[in-house]
C-alpha positions in Angstrom: 0.0 0.0 0.0 1.2 3.5 -0.7 0.7 6.4 1.7 1.2 10.0 1.0 4.7 11.1 1.9 5.4 14.7 2.9 9.1 14.6 1.9 11.5 12.1 0.4 13.5 11.9 3.7 10.7 11.2 6.1 11.1 7.5 6.1 14.4 5.7 6.5 15.0 2.0 6.5 16.8 0.9 9.6 19.0 -2.2 9.5 19.0 -4.3 12.7 20.1 -7.7 13.7 20.1 -9.5 17.1 23.2 -8.7 19.2 24.0 -5.5 17.3 24.0 -2.1 18.8 20.9 0.0 18.9 20.0 1.2 15.4 20.1 4.9 14.7 16.8 6.1 13.3 15.7 9.1 11.3 14.3 11.3 14.1 11.9 12.9 11.6 9.9 9.8 11.4 6.8 10.3 13.6 6.8 8.0 16.6 10.5 6.9 16.4 12.9 7.8 19.2 16.5 7.1 18.2 17.9 7.1 21.8 15.7 4.6 23.4 15.1 0.8 23.0 11.5 1.5 22.0 12.9 2.4 18.5 13.8 -1.2 18.0 10.5 -2.4 19.4 8.6 -0.2 17.1 10.7 -1.2 14.2 10.2 -4.9 14.8 6.5 -4.5 15.4 6.3 -2.8 12.0 7.8 -5.9 10.5 5.3 -8.2 12.2 7.4 -9.2 15.2 5.7 -8.7 18.6 3.9 -5.6 19.8 5.5 -3.0 22.1 2.2 -1.6 23.1 0.1 -3.1 25.8 -2.9 -5.0 24.5 -6.2 -3.3 25.2 -7.9 -5.2 28.0 -11.5 -6.1 28.7 -13.1 -4.7 31.8 -13.0 -8.0 33.7 -9.3 -8.4 33.0 -8.1 -5.1 34.5 -7.6 -4.3 38.2 -8.5 -0.7 38.9 -9.2 0.7 35.4 -7.8 3.9 34.2 -10.1 7.0 34.4 -11.7 7.6 31.1 -13.9 10.3 29.8 -17.5 9.1 29.6 -19.0 12.2 28.0 -20.0 12.2 24.3 -16.9 12.4 22.1 -16.8 16.1 21.5 -13.8 18.2 22.6 -13.6 16.4 25.9 -14.8 17.2 29.5 -12.3 16.7 32.3 -15.0 17.0 34.9 -16.5 13.8 33.5 -13.5 11.6 34.3 -14.5 8.6 36.3 -12.9 5.2 36.9 -15.5 3.1 35.2 -16.8 2.1 31.8 -18.6 4.5 29.6 -22.3 4.3 29.9 -24.2 7.3 28.7 -21.7 8.2 26.0 -21.0 4.7 24.8 -23.4 4.8 21.9 -22.0 8.1 20.8 -18.6 6.6 20.5 -19.8 3.7 18.4 -21.5 6.2 16.1 -18.3 8.1 15.7 -16.1 5.1 15.0 -18.5 3.5 12.6 -18.9 6.7 10.7 -15.1 7.0 10.3 -14.7 3.4 9.2 -14.6 3.7 5.4 -14.6 0.4 3.4 -11.2 -0.2 1.9 -10.1 -2.4 -0.9 -7.1 -4.6 -1.6 -4.1 -2.7 -3.0 -5.2 0.7 -1.9 -4.4 2.6 1.4 -7.4 4.9 1.0 -10.1 4.0 3.5 -7.8 1.6 5.3 -4.8 3.6 6.4 -6.3 7.1 5.9 -9.7 8.5 4.9 -10.5 9.6 1.4 -10.5 13.3 2.6 -7.2 12.9 4.4 -5.4 16.3 4.9 -1.8 15.5 5.7 -0.8 19.1 6.4 -3.6 19.6 8.8 -3.0 16.3 10.6 0.7 17.1 10.8 -0.1 20.5 12.4 -2.4 18.7 14.8 0.3 16.2 15.7 2.9 19.0 16.2 0.6 20.8 18.6 -0.1 17.6 20.5 3.7 17.1 21.0 4.0 20.7 22.2 1.1 20.5 24.6 2.2 17.2 26.1 5.8 18.5 26.4 4.5 21.4 28.5 2.2 19.4 30.8 4.7 16.7 31.5 7.6 19.1 31.8 10.0 17.6 29.3 10.7 17.9 25.6 9.0 15.1 23.7 9.9 13.8 20.2 7.5 14.5 17.3 8.4 14.0 13.6 6.6 13.7 10.3 3.7 11.3 9.5 1.8 9.4 8.6 3.4 6.1 9.6 3.6 3.6 6.7 1.2 0.7 6.6 -0.6 1.9 9.7 -3.9 3.7 10.5 -2.1 6.1 12.9 -0.3 9.2 12.1 2.3 9.0 14.8 3.2 8.0 18.3 4.5 10.3 21.1 6.4 8.5 23.7 6.4 9.9 27.3 9.3 8.6 29.4 8.7 6.8 32.6 10.7 9.4 34.6 7.8 11.9 34.2 4.8 9.6 34.5 2.8 8.4 37.5 1.9 5.1 35.9 3.7 2.3 37.8 4.2 -1.4 37.5 1.9 -3.1 39.9 4.5 -5.4 41.4 7.8 -3.7 41.1 6.6 -0.2 41.4 8.8 0.8 38.5 7.6 3.7 36.4 6.2 2.9 32.9 6.5 5.1 29.8 3.3 6.0 27.9 2.5 6.1 24.3 0.1 8.7 23.0 -1.2 8.0 19.5 -2.9 10.2 16.9 -5.0 8.4 14.3 -5.3 9.3 10.7 -9.0 9.2 11.2 -11.3 11.8 12.8 -8.8 13.6 15.1 -8.8 10.5 17.4 -6.2 10.0 20.0 -5.6 7.3 22.6 -3.0 6.6 25.3 -1.6 3.4 26.9 1.4 2.1 28.8 4.4 1.2 26.6 6.4 -1.9 27.3 9.7 -2.5 25.5 9.6 -6.2 26.5 7.0 -8.4 28.3 6.8 -8.2 32.1 9.2 -10.9 33.6 6.4 -12.4 35.8 3.7 -12.2 33.1 1.8 -9.7 35.3 -0.6 -7.4 33.5 0.5 -3.9 32.8 -1.6 -1.4 34.9 -4.0 1.1 33.3 -2.8 4.7 32.8 -2.6 6.5 36.1 -5.4 9.0 36.7 -3.0 12.0 36.8 -1.3 11.0 33.6 -4.6 10.5 31.9 -5.9 13.9 33.1 -3.0 15.7 31.6 -3.4 14.0 28.2 -7.1 14.6 28.3 -6.6 18.3 29.0 -4.2 18.7 26.0 -6.5 16.7 23.8 -9.5 18.7 24.7 -7.7 22.0 24.2 -6.7 20.9 20.6 -10.2 19.5 19.9 -8.9 16.0 19.7 -11.1 13.1 20.8 -9.4 10.8 23.4 -11.0 7.4 22.9 -11.6 5.4 26.1 -9.7 2.1 26.4 -12.8 0.1 26.9 -14.2 1.3 23.6 -11.1 0.4 21.7 -10.9 -3.0 23.3 -14.2 -4.0 21.8 -14.1 -6.5 18.9 -14.0 -4.9 15.5 -16.8 -5.9 13.3 -16.7 -3.3 10.6 -16.5 -3.5 6.8 -12.7 -4.0 6.8 -12.7 -7.2 8.8 -11.1 -9.0 5.8 -7.8 -7.2 6.5 -7.3 -9.0 9.8 -8.3 -12.5 8.6 -8.9 -15.0 11.3 -7.0 -13.0 13.9 -8.8 -11.2 16.7 -9.2 -7.5 15.7 -10.3 -4.6 17.9 -11.1 -1.0 17.2 -7.7 -0.2 18.5 -6.1 -2.2 15.7 -8.5 -0.6 13.2 -7.6 3.0 14.0 -4.3 3.0 15.8 -2.2 0.0 14.7 -0.4 -1.5 11.7 -2.7 -3.0 9.1 
């Protein structure tokens, strides 16, 4: 599939083999940080090996869910943050996601990786403003870059280091980095913990801490971005593009925020 490329130097192939030193990446590629191991995890995931992002969890599988906005998906409402599943606004979210889910076709990225009315320049500006806003509220400079990411429905990923987050591993107490993603569709964003490798004891990664989520929600609302609740994205995907995923389990997270 071909995606629109802003410049010839946005994407750069990175050679990597086990045991070699950390690959150097083009820092202009949205969602790639050249100085952290997550660059390799992201690279390998793009090649179909593993997944550096925590899988979305069903409500019963999570201990103490992250606080998600339950209001209808407009510009966001921080006062509506509660630690439970969406109820009143759930149908509004389904309406939004289904309306954005254009039927795609084999051999074309339109409808699958980005909508038919995709405005790369406007989405790039939105992504840049998101990077700036998150850098301010978390008190550290965050990497941005140019999108969209190739063969994916997301424009880019902003990685927030563990040193500035409140999200902690439930057993070790160690801080966890976060990934904030911007989709190519409908100004949608989401956030989730980011693991470079599986937990050694197979324990589940905790939900995003309330304070971290609140900061991300504030920035998203200010930019008129729609931060999609985790429990919505965890739902099984049953849209017109199910053929892309074959027999594998697909979720709305995969549809709008992952590689296709």
